[in-house]
C-alpha positions as CSV (number, residue, x, y, z in Angstrom):
1,M,19.0,38.6,26.0
2,A,19.7,42.3,25.1
3,G,23.0,42.1,24.7
4,V,26.4,40.5,26.1
5,L,26.5,41.0,30.0
6,K,30.2,40.4,30.2
7,K,33.2,41.7,28.4
8,T,35.5,38.7,29.0
9,T,35.2,35.1,30.4
10,G,38.5,35.6,32.4
11,L,39.5,32.6,30.8
12,V,42.9,32.8,28.4
13,G,42.0,32.0,24.8
14,L,38.0,31.7,25.6
15,A,36.3,34.5,23.8
16,V,32.6,35.4,25.3
17,A,30.1,33.4,23.3
18,Q,27.9,35.7,21.4
19,N,24.9,33.4,20.9
20,P,25.3,30.5,23.4
21,H,21.5,29.3,23.3
22,E,21.9,29.0,19.4
23,R,25.1,27.2,19.7
24,L,24.4,24.9,22.3
25,R,21.1,23.8,20.5
26,I,23.0,23.1,17.3
27,L,25.7,21.1,19.3
28,Y,23.4,19.2,21.3
29,T,21.3,18.4,18.1
30,K,24.5,17.2,16.4
31,I,25.4,14.8,19.6
32,L,21.9,13.3,19.6
33,T,21.9,12.6,15.9
34,T,25.3,10.9,16.1
35,L,24.3,8.7,18.9
36,Q,21.9,7.0,17.2
37,T,24.5,5.5,15.2
38,I,25.4,3.5,18.6
39,P,24.0,0.6,19.7
40,K,21.0,1.4,22.2
41,D,21.9,-0.8,24.8
42,S,25.4,0.7,24.9
43,A,26.2,2.6,28.7
44,Y,28.0,5.3,26.5
45,R,24.9,6.2,24.6
46,K,22.5,5.8,27.5
47,Y,24.3,8.3,29.9
48,T,25.2,10.7,27.1
49,E,21.7,10.9,25.9
50,Q,20.7,11.3,29.5
51,I,23.3,14.2,30.2
52,V,22.7,16.0,26.7
53,N,19.3,15.9,26.8
54,D,18.9,17.4,30.5
55,R,21.2,20.1,29.3
56,F,19.2,20.4,25.9
57,S,16.3,20.7,28.0
58,A,17.8,23.5,30.5
59,V,18.9,25.5,27.0
60,K,15.2,25.4,26.0
61,T,13.9,26.6,28.9
62,E,16.3,29.0,30.6
63,S,16.8,32.4,28.8
64,N,18.9,33.6,31.6
65,I,22.7,32.9,30.8
66,E,23.8,32.9,34.5
67,K,20.7,30.8,35.7
68,L,21.7,28.6,32.8
69,E,25.1,28.1,34.0
70,E,23.8,27.3,37.5
71,K,21.5,24.4,36.1
72,I,24.2,23.0,33.8
73,N,26.7,23.2,36.6
74,C,29.9,22.9,34.2
75,G,31.7,26.4,34.6
76,Q,30.9,29.3,32.5
77,I,28.5,28.7,29.2
78,E,31.7,29.2,27.0
79,E,33.1,26.6,28.7
80,V,30.1,24.2,28.2
81,I,30.2,25.1,24.6
82,V,33.7,23.5,24.3
83,Q,33.3,20.4,26.5
């Protein structure tokens, strides 16, 4: 991405993310690492891993922020970061 495409999120108190792909990679890696401490047969671990892996895959393959927001389908990328 050559620069920030939007000046505001339009959401009070939520600034535009400067490097959303990097932030999401870090967050998803931390979440997946933490999930390893939960028993494998736990429903929470199973479904959380599925969601995080799907989103992480989208982050790795989609460089366009707007398309990434559509793939994840949970609002603006800044909202995804704070979820």
